[in-house]
C-alpha positions as CSV (number, residue, x, y, z in Angstrom):
1,M,-0.2,-0.1,0.2
2,E,1.6,3.3,-1.2
3,K,1.9,5.4,1.1
4,N,-1.2,8.0,1.2
5,E,-3.5,5.6,0.5
6,F,-2.1,4.1,3.5
7,L,-2.7,7.3,5.2
8,N,-6.2,8.3,3.6
9,D,-7.5,5.3,4.5
10,I,-5.8,5.5,8.0
11,F,-7.5,9.1,9.5
12,R,-11.3,8.0,7.4
13,K,-10.7,5.0,10.1
14,A,-10.6,7.3,12.8
15,A,-13.0,9.6,11.8
16,E,-15.5,6.7,11.7
17,K,-14.1,5.9,15.4
18,T,-14.8,9.2,16.4
19,G,-17.8,10.6,14.1
20,S,-15.1,14.0,12.6
21,S,-13.9,14.5,9.3
22,S,-10.9,12.4,7.6
23,D,-10.2,15.6,6.6
24,S,-10.4,17.3,9.7
25,L,-8.2,14.3,10.7
26,M,-5.3,15.0,8.7
27,K,-5.2,18.7,9.5
28,A,-4.7,18.4,12.9
29,A,-2.4,16.3,12.5
30,Q,-0.3,18.2,10.2
31,S,0.1,21.1,12.5
32,N,1.5,18.9,14.6
33,P,5.6,18.7,13.7
34,K,6.1,15.8,15.4
35,L,3.1,14.1,14.3
36,A,3.7,15.1,11.3
37,E,7.3,14.0,11.5
38,A,6.4,10.6,12.1
39,L,3.9,9.9,9.5
40,K,6.7,11.1,7.3
41,N,9.3,9.4,8.9
42,L,7.5,5.5,8.2
43,T,8.3,2.9,6.5
44,S,6.8,-0.1,4.6
45,E,7.4,-2.7,7.5
46,D,4.9,0.3,10.2
47,I,2.7,0.8,7.3
48,N,1.6,-2.8,7.3
49,K,2.1,-3.4,10.9
50,I,0.2,-1.0,11.0
51,T,-2.5,-2.2,8.2
52,G,-2.7,-4.6,10.1
53,I,-3.6,-4.4,13.3
54,L,-6.5,-1.6,12.2
55,N,-8.1,-4.5,9.6
56,D,-7.5,-6.3,13.3
57,K,-10.8,-5.3,14.0
58,D,-10.2,-6.9,17.8
59,A,-6.8,-5.3,17.5
60,S,-8.2,-1.9,16.3
61,A,-10.6,-1.0,19.6
62,R,-8.1,-2.1,22.2
63,I,-5.9,-0.4,20.9
64,L,-7.7,2.6,20.9
65,A,-9.1,1.8,23.9
66,T,-6.5,2.5,25.4
67,P,-5.8,5.8,27.9
68,Q,-3.0,7.3,25.2
69,A,-5.4,6.6,22.1
70,Q,-8.3,8.3,23.5
71,E,-6.1,11.8,23.9
72,I,-4.6,11.4,20.8
73,L,-8.8,11.9,19.8
74,K,-9.6,13.4,22.8
75,K,-6.6,16.6,20.5
76,L,-7.5,16.7,17.7
77,K,-11.2,16.4,17.7
78,K,-10.3,20.1,19.2
79,K,-7.3,21.1,15.8
80,P,-10.3,23.1,13.7
C-alpha cells in the first residue's frame, strides 16, 4: 500500500470511529510538528504493521480504548 493511500485510510477509519471528518483529523495531525514528522517517516514495515492492526477489529478496538489513544483523539478533535 502506498504511504498516501495508507494515511488517507487511517484518517478515514479514525474519523468513522470518532465522528469527525477525515479532513479535519488530517489537518490537525499536519499542524502537529511531531506527529507530522512521525507520519512522514513511516517505513513500509511500519505501514504493514499498522495495516494489520487496522484490519483486525479486535486489535483496533483494544488500541483505541487505551488512555493514550483517547487522549490523542481528544486532541485531534479539538483542532480546527
